[in-house]
PDB file with SEQRES, HELIX, SHEET and CRYST1 records, atoms N, CA, C and O in Angstrom:
SEQRES   1 A   84  MET LYS ARG PHE ASN THR SER ILE PHE SER VAL MET ALA          
SEQRES   2 A   84  GLU MET LYS GLN LYS GLU LEU ALA LYS GLY LYS THR VAL          
SEQRES   3 A   84  PHE ASP LEU SER VAL GLY THR PRO ASN ILE PRO PRO ALA          
SEQRES   4 A   84  PRO HIS ILE ILE LYS ALA LEU VAL GLU SER ALA GLN ASP          
SEQRES   5 A   84  THR LYS ASN TYR VAL TYR ALA LEU SER ASP THR ASP GLU          
SEQRES   6 A   84  LEU GLN ASP ALA VAL SER GLY TRP TYR ARG ARG ARG TYR          
SEQRES   7 A   84  GLY VAL GLU LEU ASP PRO                                      
HELIX    1 AA1 ILE A    8  ALA A   21  1                                  14    
HELIX    2 AA2 PRO A   40  GLN A   51  1                                  12    
HELIX    3 AA3 THR A   53  ASN A   55  5                                   3    
HELIX    4 AA4 ASP A   64  TYR A   78  1                                  15    
CRYST1    1.000    1.000    1.000  90.00  90.00  90.00 P 1           1          
ATOM      1  N   MET A   1      52.387 -37.426 -61.652  1.00  0.00           N  
ATOM      2  CA  MET A   1      52.320 -36.088 -62.198  1.00  0.00           C  
ATOM      3  C   MET A   1      51.198 -35.297 -61.555  1.00  0.00           C  
ATOM      4  O   MET A   1      50.072 -35.780 -61.429  1.00  0.00           O  
ATOM      5  N   LYS A   2      51.521 -34.056 -61.144  1.00  0.00           N  
ATOM      6  CA  LYS A   2      50.528 -33.190 -60.336  1.00  0.00           C  
ATOM      7  C   LYS A   2      49.475 -32.747 -61.319  1.00  0.00           C  
ATOM      8  O   LYS A   2      49.763 -32.340 -62.444  1.00  0.00           O  
ATOM      9  N   ARG A   3      48.230 -32.841 -60.850  1.00  0.00           N  
ATOM     10  CA  ARG A   3      47.092 -32.434 -61.703  1.00  0.00           C  
ATOM     11  C   ARG A   3      47.058 -30.876 -61.712  1.00  0.00           C  
ATOM     12  O   ARG A   3      47.461 -30.212 -60.757  1.00  0.00           O  
ATOM     13  N   PHE A   4      46.586 -30.376 -62.777  1.00  0.00           N  
ATOM     14  CA  PHE A   4      46.413 -28.957 -62.938  1.00  0.00           C  
ATOM     15  C   PHE A   4      45.129 -28.514 -62.159  1.00  0.00           C  
ATOM     16  O   PHE A   4      44.141 -29.242 -62.053  1.00  0.00           O  
ATOM     17  N   ASN A   5      45.220 -27.346 -61.661  1.00  0.00           N  
ATOM     18  CA  ASN A   5      43.964 -26.734 -61.021  1.00  0.00           C  
ATOM     19  C   ASN A   5      42.985 -26.396 -62.034  1.00  0.00           C  
ATOM     20  O   ASN A   5      43.334 -26.315 -63.212  1.00  0.00           O  
ATOM     21  N   THR A   6      41.766 -26.188 -61.668  1.00  0.00           N  
ATOM     22  CA  THR A   6      40.723 -25.813 -62.511  1.00  0.00           C  
ATOM     23  C   THR A   6      41.010 -24.341 -62.889  1.00  0.00           C  
ATOM     24  O   THR A   6      41.425 -23.557 -62.036  1.00  0.00           O  
ATOM     25  N   SER A   7      40.795 -23.978 -64.128  1.00  0.00           N  
ATOM     26  CA  SER A   7      41.068 -22.600 -64.506  1.00  0.00           C  
ATOM     27  C   SER A   7      39.950 -21.665 -64.067  1.00  0.00           C  
ATOM     28  O   SER A   7      38.787 -22.053 -63.961  1.00  0.00           O  
ATOM     29  N   ILE A   8      40.339 -20.436 -63.819  1.00  0.00           N  
ATOM     30  CA  ILE A   8      39.290 -19.443 -63.411  1.00  0.00           C  
ATOM     31  C   ILE A   8      38.258 -19.231 -64.448  1.00  0.00           C  
ATOM     32  O   ILE A   8      37.126 -18.858 -64.138  1.00  0.00           O  
ATOM     33  N   PHE A   9      38.615 -19.460 -65.678  1.00  0.00           N  
ATOM     34  CA  PHE A   9      37.561 -19.252 -66.830  1.00  0.00           C  
ATOM     35  C   PHE A   9      36.537 -20.325 -66.712  1.00  0.00           C  
ATOM     36  O   PHE A   9      35.353 -20.069 -66.928  1.00  0.00           O  
ATOM     37  N   SER A  10      36.949 -21.535 -66.373  1.00  0.00           N  
ATOM     38  CA  SER A  10      36.005 -22.612 -66.392  1.00  0.00           C  
ATOM     39  C   SER A  10      35.070 -22.444 -65.094  1.00  0.00           C  
ATOM     40  O   SER A  10      33.874 -22.729 -65.155  1.00  0.00           O  
ATOM     41  N   VAL A  11      35.617 -22.013 -64.027  1.00  0.00           N  
ATOM     42  CA  VAL A  11      34.874 -21.680 -62.829  1.00  0.00           C  
ATOM     43  C   VAL A  11      33.882 -20.621 -63.034  1.00  0.00           C  
ATOM     44  O   VAL A  11      32.741 -20.731 -62.584  1.00  0.00           O  
ATOM     45  N   MET A  12      34.267 -19.617 -63.686  1.00  0.00           N  
ATOM     46  CA  MET A  12      33.438 -18.470 -64.006  1.00  0.00           C  
ATOM     47  C   MET A  12      32.317 -18.805 -64.997  1.00  0.00           C  
ATOM     48  O   MET A  12      31.207 -18.282 -64.906  1.00  0.00           O  
ATOM     49  N   ALA A  13      32.639 -19.680 -65.932  1.00  0.00           N  
ATOM     50  CA  ALA A  13      31.679 -20.112 -66.890  1.00  0.00           C  
ATOM     51  C   ALA A  13      30.573 -20.975 -66.239  1.00  0.00           C  
ATOM     52  O   ALA A  13      29.418 -20.926 -66.661  1.00  0.00           O  
ATOM     53  N   GLU A  14      30.936 -21.757 -65.220  1.00  0.00           N  
ATOM     54  CA  GLU A  14      30.048 -22.623 -64.526  1.00  0.00           C  
ATOM     55  C   GLU A  14      29.120 -21.684 -63.696  1.00  0.00           C  
ATOM     56  O   GLU A  14      27.904 -21.872 -63.660  1.00  0.00           O  
ATOM     57  N   MET A  15      29.738 -20.662 -63.028  1.00  0.00           N  
ATOM     58  CA  MET A  15      28.863 -19.791 -62.274  1.00  0.00           C  
ATOM     59  C   MET A  15      27.933 -18.998 -63.113  1.00  0.00           C  
ATOM     60  O   MET A  15      26.800 -18.727 -62.713  1.00  0.00           O  
ATOM     61  N   LYS A  16      28.406 -18.603 -64.318  1.00  0.00           N  
ATOM     62  CA  LYS A  16      27.569 -17.813 -65.186  1.00  0.00           C  
ATOM     63  C   LYS A  16      26.283 -18.735 -65.638  1.00  0.00           C  
ATOM     64  O   LYS A  16      25.149 -18.256 -65.651  1.00  0.00           O  
ATOM     65  N   GLN A  17      26.536 -20.003 -65.982  1.00  0.00           N  
ATOM     66  CA  GLN A  17      25.540 -20.861 -66.431  1.00  0.00           C  
ATOM     67  C   GLN A  17      24.543 -21.035 -65.247  1.00  0.00           C  
ATOM     68  O   GLN A  17      23.339 -20.977 -65.497  1.00  0.00           O  
ATOM     69  N   LYS A  18      24.947 -21.231 -64.051  1.00  0.00           N  
ATOM     70  CA  LYS A  18      23.997 -21.338 -62.906  1.00  0.00           C  
ATOM     71  C   LYS A  18      23.161 -20.137 -62.753  1.00  0.00           C  
ATOM     72  O   LYS A  18      21.969 -20.290 -62.485  1.00  0.00           O  
ATOM     73  N   GLU A  19      23.688 -18.881 -62.904  1.00  0.00           N  
ATOM     74  CA  GLU A  19      22.930 -17.725 -62.758  1.00  0.00           C  
ATOM     75  C   GLU A  19      21.979 -17.560 -63.909  1.00  0.00           C  
ATOM     76  O   GLU A  19      20.846 -17.111 -63.734  1.00  0.00           O  
ATOM     77  N   LEU A  20      22.446 -17.928 -65.107  1.00  0.00           N  
ATOM     78  CA  LEU A  20      21.510 -17.783 -66.280  1.00  0.00           C  
ATOM     79  C   LEU A  20      20.380 -18.790 -66.097  1.00  0.00           C  
ATOM     80  O   LEU A  20      19.257 -18.502 -66.511  1.00  0.00           O  
ATOM     81  N   ALA A  21      20.621 -19.971 -65.491  1.00  0.00           N  
ATOM     82  CA  ALA A  21      19.586 -20.963 -65.316  1.00  0.00           C  
ATOM     83  C   ALA A  21      18.502 -20.477 -64.392  1.00  0.00           C  
ATOM     84  O   ALA A  21      17.351 -20.908 -64.466  1.00  0.00           O  
ATOM     85  N   LYS A  22      18.901 -19.546 -63.496  1.00  0.00           N  
ATOM     86  CA  LYS A  22      17.983 -18.966 -62.512  1.00  0.00           C  
ATOM     87  C   LYS A  22      17.261 -17.774 -63.042  1.00  0.00           C  
ATOM     88  O   LYS A  22      16.532 -17.095 -62.319  1.00  0.00           O  
ATOM     89  N   GLY A  23      17.477 -17.501 -64.397  1.00  0.00           N  
ATOM     90  CA  GLY A  23      16.824 -16.415 -65.112  1.00  0.00           C  
ATOM     91  C   GLY A  23      17.361 -15.060 -64.795  1.00  0.00           C  
ATOM     92  O   GLY A  23      16.670 -14.055 -64.961  1.00  0.00           O  
ATOM     93  N   LYS A  24      18.669 -15.014 -64.311  1.00  0.00           N  
ATOM     94  CA  LYS A  24      19.259 -13.708 -64.045  1.00  0.00           C  
ATOM     95  C   LYS A  24      19.989 -13.244 -65.309  1.00  0.00           C  
ATOM     96  O   LYS A  24      20.380 -14.025 -66.177  1.00  0.00           O  
ATOM     97  N   THR A  25      20.146 -11.905 -65.350  1.00  0.00           N  
ATOM     98  CA  THR A  25      20.947 -11.261 -66.428  1.00  0.00           C  
ATOM     99  C   THR A  25      22.401 -11.280 -65.928  1.00  0.00           C  
ATOM    100  O   THR A  25      22.753 -10.934 -64.801  1.00  0.00           O  
ATOM    101  N   VAL A  26      23.200 -11.728 -66.911  1.00  0.00           N  
ATOM    102  CA  VAL A  26      24.685 -11.850 -66.600  1.00  0.00           C  
ATOM    103  C   VAL A  26      25.409 -11.017 -67.579  1.00  0.00           C  
ATOM    104  O   VAL A  26      25.132 -11.108 -68.774  1.00  0.00           O  
ATOM    105  N   PHE A  27      26.329 -10.202 -67.146  1.00  0.00           N  
ATOM    106  CA  PHE A  27      27.202  -9.477 -68.004  1.00  0.00           C  
ATOM    107  C   PHE A  27      28.561 -10.128 -67.925  1.00  0.00           C  
ATOM    108  O   PHE A  27      29.240 -10.080 -66.899  1.00  0.00           O  
ATOM    109  N   ASP A  28      28.947 -10.743 -69.040  1.00  0.00           N  
ATOM    110  CA  ASP A  28      30.189 -11.571 -69.073  1.00  0.00           C  
ATOM    111  C   ASP A  28      31.284 -10.624 -69.427  1.00  0.00           C  
ATOM    112  O   ASP A  28      31.356 -10.229 -70.590  1.00  0.00           O  
ATOM    113  N   LEU A  29      32.146 -10.222 -68.532  1.00  0.00           N  
ATOM    114  CA  LEU A  29      33.339  -9.453 -68.653  1.00  0.00           C  
ATOM    115  C   LEU A  29      34.608 -10.296 -68.522  1.00  0.00           C  
ATOM    116  O   LEU A  29      35.711  -9.753 -68.586  1.00  0.00           O  
ATOM    117  N   SER A  30      34.474 -11.616 -68.338  1.00  0.00           N  
ATOM    118  CA  SER A  30      35.592 -12.430 -67.997  1.00  0.00           C  
ATOM    119  C   SER A  30      36.713 -12.538 -68.909  1.00  0.00           C  
ATOM    120  O   SER A  30      37.847 -12.708 -68.462  1.00  0.00           O  
ATOM    121  N   VAL A  31      36.479 -12.451 -70.195  1.00  0.00           N  
ATOM    122  CA  VAL A  31      37.499 -12.551 -71.158  1.00  0.00           C  
ATOM    123  C   VAL A  31      37.903 -11.189 -71.751  1.00  0.00           C  
ATOM    124  O   VAL A  31      38.851 -11.103 -72.532  1.00  0.00           O  
ATOM    125  N   GLY A  32      37.237 -10.222 -71.404  1.00  0.00           N  
ATOM    126  CA  GLY A  32      37.578  -8.815 -71.956  1.00  0.00           C  
ATOM    127  C   GLY A  32      37.030  -8.566 -73.391  1.00  0.00           C  
ATOM    128  O   GLY A  32      37.526  -7.738 -74.156  1.00  0.00           O  
ATOM    129  N   THR A  33      35.993  -9.333 -73.681  1.00  0.00           N  
ATOM    130  CA  THR A  33      35.381  -9.057 -75.006  1.00  0.00           C  
ATOM    131  C   THR A  33      33.913  -8.873 -74.812  1.00  0.00           C  
ATOM    132  O   THR A  33      33.134  -9.752 -75.180  1.00  0.00           O  
ATOM    133  N   PRO A  34      33.469  -7.685 -74.209  1.00  0.00           N  
ATOM    134  CA  PRO A  34      32.122  -7.410 -74.005  1.00  0.00           C  
ATOM    135  C   PRO A  34      31.284  -7.365 -75.304  1.00  0.00           C  
ATOM    136  O   PRO A  34      31.794  -6.972 -76.353  1.00  0.00           O  
ATOM    137  N   ASN A  35      30.036  -7.758 -75.232  1.00  0.00           N  
ATOM    138  CA  ASN A  35      29.116  -7.717 -76.281  1.00  0.00           C  
ATOM    139  C   ASN A  35      28.172  -6.520 -76.151  1.00  0.00           C  
ATOM    140  O   ASN A  35      27.126  -6.493 -76.799  1.00  0.00           O  
ATOM    141  N   ILE A  36      28.514  -5.564 -75.351  1.00  0.00           N  
ATOM    142  CA  ILE A  36      27.683  -4.371 -75.179  1.00  0.00           C  
ATOM    143  C   ILE A  36      28.501  -3.173 -75.682  1.00  0.00           C  
ATOM    144  O   ILE A  36      29.586  -2.893 -75.172  1.00  0.00           O  
ATOM    145  N   PRO A  37      27.969  -2.479 -76.679  1.00  0.00           N  
ATOM    146  CA  PRO A  37      28.714  -1.323 -77.198  1.00  0.00           C  
ATOM    147  C   PRO A  37      28.885  -0.216 -76.062  1.00  0.00           C  
ATOM    148  O   PRO A  37      28.043  -0.067 -75.177  1.00  0.00           O  
ATOM    149  N   PRO A  38      30.004   0.520 -76.160  1.00  0.00           N  
ATOM    150  CA  PRO A  38      30.143   1.650 -75.191  1.00  0.00           C  
ATOM    151  C   PRO A  38      29.174   2.674 -75.500  1.00  0.00           C  
ATOM    152  O   PRO A  38      28.643   2.735 -76.609  1.00  0.00           O  
ATOM    153  N   ALA A  39      28.902   3.548 -74.486  1.00  0.00           N  
ATOM    154  CA  ALA A  39      27.998   4.608 -74.604  1.00  0.00           C  
ATOM    155  C   ALA A  39      28.516   5.642 -75.597  1.00  0.00           C  
ATOM    156  O   ALA A  39      29.730   5.798 -75.721  1.00  0.00           O  
ATOM    157  N   PRO A  40      27.661   6.341 -76.295  1.00  0.00           N  
ATOM    158  CA  PRO A  40      28.170   7.356 -77.288  1.00  0.00           C  
ATOM    159  C   PRO A  40      29.174   8.377 -76.759  1.00  0.00           C  
ATOM    160  O   PRO A  40      30.101   8.759 -77.473  1.00  0.00           O  
ATOM    161  N   HIS A  41      29.002   8.810 -75.544  1.00  0.00           N  
ATOM    162  CA  HIS A  41      29.918   9.895 -74.991  1.00  0.00           C  
ATOM    163  C   HIS A  41      31.283   9.193 -74.775  1.00  0.00           C  
ATOM    164  O   HIS A  41      32.301   9.885 -74.792  1.00  0.00           O  
ATOM    165  N   ILE A  42      31.353   7.958 -74.587  1.00  0.00           N  
ATOM    166  CA  ILE A  42      32.647   7.257 -74.426  1.00  0.00           C  
ATOM    167  C   ILE A  42      33.316   7.176 -75.743  1.00  0.00           C  
ATOM    168  O   ILE A  42      34.516   7.433 -75.834  1.00  0.00           O  
ATOM    169  N   ILE A  43      32.598   6.830 -76.777  1.00  0.00           N  
ATOM    170  CA  ILE A  43      33.071   6.728 -78.212  1.00  0.00           C  
ATOM    171  C   ILE A  43      33.610   8.124 -78.605  1.00  0.00           C  
ATOM    172  O   ILE A  43      34.690   8.279 -79.176  1.00  0.00           O  
ATOM    173  N   LYS A  44      32.795   9.101 -78.262  1.00  0.00           N  
ATOM    174  CA  LYS A  44      33.160  10.553 -78.665  1.00  0.00           C  
ATOM    175  C   LYS A  44      34.504  10.873 -77.997  1.00  0.00           C  
ATOM    176  O   LYS A  44      35.432  11.320 -78.672  1.00  0.00           O  
ATOM    177  N   ALA A  45      34.614  10.659 -76.727  1.00  0.00           N  
ATOM    178  CA  ALA A  45      35.844  10.939 -76.007  1.00  0.00           C  
ATOM    179  C   ALA A  45      37.065  10.122 -76.566  1.00  0.00           C  
ATOM    180  O   ALA A  45      38.156  10.684 -76.667  1.00  0.00           O  
ATOM    181  N   LEU A  46      36.915   8.880 -76.909  1.00  0.00           N  
ATOM    182  CA  LEU A  46      37.956   8.150 -77.534  1.00  0.00           C  
ATOM    183  C   LEU A  46      38.355   8.710 -78.819  1.00  0.00           C  
ATOM    184  O   LEU A  46      39.553   8.832 -79.078  1.00  0.00           O  
ATOM    185  N   VAL A  47      37.419   9.073 -79.673  1.00  0.00           N  
ATOM    186  CA  VAL A  47      37.780   9.616 -80.998  1.00  0.00           C  
ATOM    187  C   VAL A  47      38.516  11.035 -80.865  1.00  0.00           C  
ATOM    188  O   VAL A  47      39.441  11.353 -81.612  1.00  0.00           O  
ATOM    189  N   GLU A  48      38.052  11.804 -79.911  1.00  0.00           N  
ATOM    190  CA  GLU A  48      38.685  13.093 -79.670  1.00  0.00           C  
ATOM    191  C   GLU A  48      40.094  12.935 -79.213  1.00  0.00           C  
ATOM    192  O   GLU A  48      40.979  13.662 -79.664  1.00  0.00           O  
ATOM    193  N   SER A  49      40.342  11.955 -78.281  1.00  0.00           N  
ATOM    194  CA  SER A  49      41.709  11.698 -77.757  1.00  0.00           C  
ATOM    195  C   SER A  49      42.644  11.130 -78.899  1.00  0.00           C  
ATOM    196  O   SER A  49      43.828  11.450 -78.997  1.00  0.00           O  
ATOM    197  N   ALA A  50      42.005  10.268 -79.743  1.00  0.00           N  
ATOM    198  CA  ALA A  50      42.806   9.742 -80.795  1.00  0.00           C  
ATOM    199  C   ALA A  50      43.171  10.730 -81.864  1.00  0.00           C  
ATOM    200  O   ALA A  50      44.177  10.557 -82.551  1.00  0.00           O  
ATOM    201  N   GLN A  51      42.361  11.782 -82.022  1.00  0.00           N  
ATOM    202  CA  GLN A  51      42.645  12.822 -82.929  1.00  0.00           C  
ATOM    203  C   GLN A  51      43.555  14.021 -82.387  1.00  0.00           C  
ATOM    204  O   GLN A  51      43.986  14.917 -83.112  1.00  0.00           O  
ATOM    205  N   ASP A  52      43.773  13.923 -81.092  1.00  0.00           N  
ATOM    206  CA  ASP A  52      44.557  15.018 -80.468  1.00  0.00           C  
ATOM    207  C   ASP A  52      46.110  14.588 -80.599  1.00  0.00           C  
ATOM    208  O   ASP A  52      46.601  13.608 -80.038  1.00  0.00           O  
ATOM    209  N   THR A  53      46.758  15.441 -81.393  1.00  0.00           N  
ATOM    210  CA  THR A  53      48.165  15.156 -81.646  1.00  0.00           C  
ATOM    211  C   THR A  53      49.089  15.181 -80.489  1.00  0.00           C  
ATOM    212  O   THR A  53      50.160  14.579 -80.553  1.00  0.00           O  
ATOM    213  N   LYS A  54      48.740  15.832 -79.454  1.00  0.00           N  
ATOM    214  CA  LYS A  54      49.572  15.948 -78.233  1.00  0.00           C  
ATOM    215  C   LYS A  54      49.629  14.468 -77.577  1.00  0.00           C  
ATOM    216  O   LYS A  54      50.498  14.196 -76.749  1.00  0.00           O  
ATOM    217  N   ASN A  55      48.766  13.635 -77.945  1.00  0.00           N  
ATOM    218  CA  ASN A  55      48.789  12.236 -77.396  1.00  0.00           C  
ATOM    219  C   ASN A  55      49.747  11.354 -78.182  1.00  0.00           C  
ATOM    220  O   ASN A  55      49.839  10.167 -77.870  1.00  0.00           O  
ATOM    221  N   TYR A  56      50.441  11.839 -79.147  1.00  0.00           N  
ATOM    222  CA  TYR A  56      51.380  11.108 -79.893  1.00  0.00           C  
ATOM    223  C   TYR A  56      52.817  11.627 -79.791  1.00  0.00           C  
ATOM    224  O   TYR A  56      53.494  11.920 -80.776  1.00  0.00           O  
ATOM    225  N   VAL A  57      53.210  11.713 -78.578  1.00  0.00           N  
ATOM    226  CA  VAL A  57      54.577  12.162 -78.292  1.00  0.00           C  
ATOM    227  C   VAL A  57      55.281  11.304 -77.339  1.00  0.00           C  
ATOM    228  O   VAL A  57      54.614  10.575 -76.605  1.00  0.00           O  
ATOM    229  N   TYR A  58      56.609  11.313 -77.269  1.00  0.00           N  
ATOM    230  CA  TYR A  58      57.340  10.566 -76.228  1.00  0.00           C  
ATOM    231  C   TYR A  58      57.295  11.377 -74.986  1.00  0.00           C  
ATOM    232  O   TYR A  58      57.489  12.593 -75.005  1.00  0.00           O  
ATOM    233  N   ALA A  59      57.037  10.698 -73.893  1.00  0.00           N  
ATOM    234  CA  ALA A  59      57.037  11.371 -72.611  1.00  0.00           C  
ATOM    235  C   ALA A  59      58.433  11.355 -72.000  1.00  0.00           C  
ATOM    236  O   ALA A  59      58.892  10.320 -71.515  1.00  0.00           O  
ATOM    237  N   LEU A  60      59.122  12.526 -72.026  1.00  0.00           N  
ATOM    238  CA  LEU A  60      60.396  12.556 -71.417  1.00  0.00           C  
ATOM    239  C   LEU A  60      60.307  12.746 -69.884  1.00  0.00           C  
ATOM    240  O   LEU A  60      61.198  12.344 -69.136  1.00  0.00           O  
ATOM    241  N   SER A  61      59.207  13.368 -69.455  1.00  0.00           N  
ATOM    242  CA  SER A  61      58.931  13.393 -68.037  1.00  0.00           C  
ATOM    243  C   SER A  61      57.383  13.315 -67.931  1.00  0.00           C  
ATOM    244  O   SER A  61      56.632  13.811 -68.771  1.00  0.00           O  
ATOM    245  N   ASP A  62      56.976  12.647 -66.823  1.00  0.00           N  
ATOM    246  CA  ASP A  62      55.565  12.451 -66.568  1.00  0.00           C  
ATOM    247  C   ASP A  62      55.092  13.342 -65.592  1.00  0.00           C  
ATOM    248  O   ASP A  62      55.878  14.119 -65.050  1.00  0.00           O  
ATOM    249  N   THR A  63      53.844  13.319 -65.291  1.00  0.00           N  
ATOM    250  CA  THR A  63      53.198  14.165 -64.241  1.00  0.00           C  
ATOM    251  C   THR A  63      53.785  13.929 -62.922  1.00  0.00           C  
ATOM    252  O   THR A  63      54.307  12.837 -62.697  1.00  0.00           O  
ATOM    253  N   ASP A  64      53.750  14.877 -61.995  1.00  0.00           N  
ATOM    254  CA  ASP A  64      54.200  14.791 -60.656  1.00  0.00           C  
ATOM    255  C   ASP A  64      53.472  13.647 -59.969  1.00  0.00           C  
ATOM    256  O   ASP A  64      54.061  12.874 -59.213  1.00  0.00           O  
ATOM    257  N   GLU A  65      52.204  13.558 -60.244  1.00  0.00           N  
ATOM    258  CA  GLU A  65      51.383  12.551 -59.548  1.00  0.00           C  
ATOM    259  C   GLU A  65      51.884  11.128 -59.889  1.00  0.00           C  
ATOM    260  O   GLU A  65      52.040  10.282 -59.008  1.00  0.00           O  
ATOM    261  N   LEU A  66      52.134  10.891 -61.211  1.00  0.00           N  
ATOM    262  CA  LEU A  66      52.603   9.608 -61.652  1.00  0.00           C  
ATOM    263  C   LEU A  66      53.998   9.291 -61.103  1.00  0.00           C  
ATOM    264  O   LEU A  66      54.255   8.153 -60.709  1.00  0.00           O  
ATOM    265  N   GLN A  67      54.877  10.249 -61.070  1.00  0.00           N  
ATOM    266  CA  GLN A  67      56.224   9.989 -60.593  1.00  0.00           C  
ATOM    267  C   GLN A  67      56.195   9.697 -59.102  1.00  0.00           C  
ATOM    268  O   GLN A  67      56.910   8.830 -58.601  1.00  0.00           O  
ATOM    269  N   ASP A  68      55.332  10.459 -58.397  1.00  0.00           N  
ATOM    270  CA  ASP A  68      55.182  10.173 -56.935  1.00  0.00           C  
ATOM    271  C   ASP A  68      54.638   8.803 -56.649  1.00  0.00           C  
ATOM    272  O   ASP A  68      55.101   8.138 -55.723  1.00  0.00           O  
ATOM    273  N   ALA A  69      53.662   8.358 -57.421  1.00  0.00           N  
ATOM    274  CA  ALA A  69      53.033   7.106 -57.315  1.00  0.00           C  
ATOM    275  C   ALA A  69      54.056   5.962 -57.592  1.00  0.00           C  
ATOM    276  O   ALA A  69      54.097   4.980 -56.851  1.00  0.00           O  
ATOM    277  N   VAL A  70      54.859   6.097 -58.639  1.00  0.00           N  
ATOM    278  CA  VAL A  70      55.808   5.083 -59.015  1.00  0.00           C  
ATOM    279  C   VAL A  70      56.884   5.050 -57.990  1.00  0.00           C  
ATOM    280  O   VAL A  70      57.284   3.953 -57.599  1.00  0.00           O  
ATOM    281  N   SER A  71      57.398   6.169 -57.510  1.00  0.00           N  
ATOM    282  CA  SER A  71      58.489   6.119 -56.508  1.00  0.00           C  
ATOM    283  C   SER A  71      57.886   5.555 -55.170  1.00  0.00           C  
ATOM    284  O   SER A  71      58.593   4.885 -54.417  1.00  0.00           O  
ATOM    285  N   GLY A  72      56.575   5.833 -54.882  1.00  0.00           N  
ATOM    286  CA  GLY A  72      55.945   5.268 -53.634  1.00  0.00           C  
ATOM    287  C   GLY A  72      55.859   3.707 -53.741  1.00  0.00           C  
ATOM    288  O   GLY A  72      56.117   2.971 -52.788  1.00  0.00           O  
ATOM    289  N   TRP A  73      55.471   3.256 -54.994  1.00  0.00           N  
ATOM    290  CA  TRP A  73      55.435   1.812 -55.131  1.00  0.00           C  
ATOM    291  C   TRP A  73      56.791   1.148 -55.004  1.00  0.00           C  
ATOM    292  O   TRP A  73      56.868   0.067 -54.419  1.00  0.00           O  
ATOM    293  N   TYR A  74      57.870   1.731 -55.518  1.00  0.00           N  
ATOM    294  CA  TYR A  74      59.240   1.236 -55.369  1.00  0.00           C  
ATOM    295  C   TYR A  74      59.592   1.193 -53.846  1.00  0.00           C  
ATOM    296  O   TYR A  74      60.125   0.196 -53.360  1.00  0.00           O  
ATOM    297  N   ARG A  75      59.303   2.214 -53.163  1.00  0.00           N  
ATOM    298  CA  ARG A  75      59.578   2.410 -51.725  1.00  0.00           C  
ATOM    299  C   ARG A  75      58.884   1.201 -50.980  1.00  0.00           C  
ATOM    300  O   ARG A  75      59.542   0.452 -50.257  1.00  0.00           O  
ATOM    301  N   ARG A  76      57.583   1.048 -51.178  1.00  0.00           N  
ATOM    302  CA  ARG A  76      56.875  -0.017 -50.477  1.00  0.00           C  
ATOM    303  C   ARG A  76      57.303  -1.439 -50.979  1.00  0.00           C  
ATOM    304  O   ARG A  76      57.430  -2.366 -50.179  1.00  0.00           O  
ATOM    305  N   ARG A  77      57.497  -1.571 -52.171  1.00  0.00           N  
ATOM    306  CA  ARG A  77      57.808  -2.886 -52.778  1.00  0.00           C  
ATOM    307  C   ARG A  77      59.243  -3.309 -52.514  1.00  0.00           C  
ATOM    308  O   ARG A  77      59.496  -4.465 -52.176  1.00  0.00           O  
ATOM    309  N   TYR A  78      60.200  -2.373 -52.668  1.00  0.00           N  
ATOM    310  CA  TYR A  78      61.619  -2.758 -52.678  1.00  0.00           C  
ATOM    311  C   TYR A  78      62.390  -2.069 -51.581  1.00  0.00           C  
ATOM    312  O   TYR A  78      63.576  -2.338 -51.393  1.00  0.00           O  
ATOM    313  N   GLY A  79      61.688  -1.120 -50.799  1.00  0.00           N  
ATOM    314  CA  GLY A  79      62.447  -0.467 -49.752  1.00  0.00           C  
ATOM    315  C   GLY A  79      63.472   0.527 -50.187  1.00  0.00           C  
ATOM    316  O   GLY A  79      64.409   0.820 -49.443  1.00  0.00           O  
ATOM    317  N   VAL A  80      63.320   1.057 -51.379  1.00  0.00           N  
ATOM    318  CA  VAL A  80      64.328   2.027 -51.956  1.00  0.00           C  
ATOM    319  C   VAL A  80      63.562   3.381 -52.133  1.00  0.00           C  
ATOM    320  O   VAL A  80      62.347   3.476 -52.311  1.00  0.00           O  
ATOM    321  N   GLU A  81      64.451   4.406 -52.057  1.00  0.00           N  
ATOM    322  CA  GLU A  81      63.863   5.750 -52.207  1.00  0.00           C  
ATOM    323  C   GLU A  81      64.310   6.303 -53.610  1.00  0.00           C  
ATOM    324  O   GLU A  81      65.496   6.333 -53.938  1.00  0.00           O  
ATOM    325  N   LEU A  82      63.401   6.689 -54.325  1.00  0.00           N  
ATOM    326  CA  LEU A  82      63.714   7.319 -55.706  1.00  0.00           C  
ATOM    327  C   LEU A  82      63.360   8.764 -55.639  1.00  0.00           C  
ATOM    328  O   LEU A  82      62.377   9.165 -55.016  1.00  0.00           O  
ATOM    329  N   ASP A  83      64.234   9.593 -56.337  1.00  0.00           N  
ATOM    330  CA  ASP A  83      63.888  10.972 -56.414  1.00  0.00           C  
ATOM    331  C   ASP A  83      63.409  11.316 -57.897  1.00  0.00           C  
ATOM    332  O   ASP A  83      64.196  11.496 -58.827  1.00  0.00           O  
ATOM    333  N   PRO A  84      62.058  11.383 -57.996  1.00  0.00           N  
ATOM    334  CA  PRO A  84      61.644  11.572 -59.489  1.00  0.00           C  
ATOM    335  C   PRO A  84      62.050  12.864 -59.959  1.00  0.00           C  
ATOM    336  O   PRO A  84      61.812  13.203 -61.119  1.00  0.00           O  
TER     337      PRO A  84                                                      
END                                                                             
């Protein structure tokens, strides 16, 4: 039976412990659960966006920039041309 490779989380945990042992400050963002609260202006922007009713609609068409980016990705990835 083939052995499993070491997970990235265990590798990062080991690296974190080595740096902590050196007395360094480590910000652990590996699992996506930061223990540092966001800045007040970030919370304010989030609240304002959540309260803005225009953010609660179905997008029947997106911005030109997004459509161009998506069609460019399909062209590079699959060699197809899309007309957004």
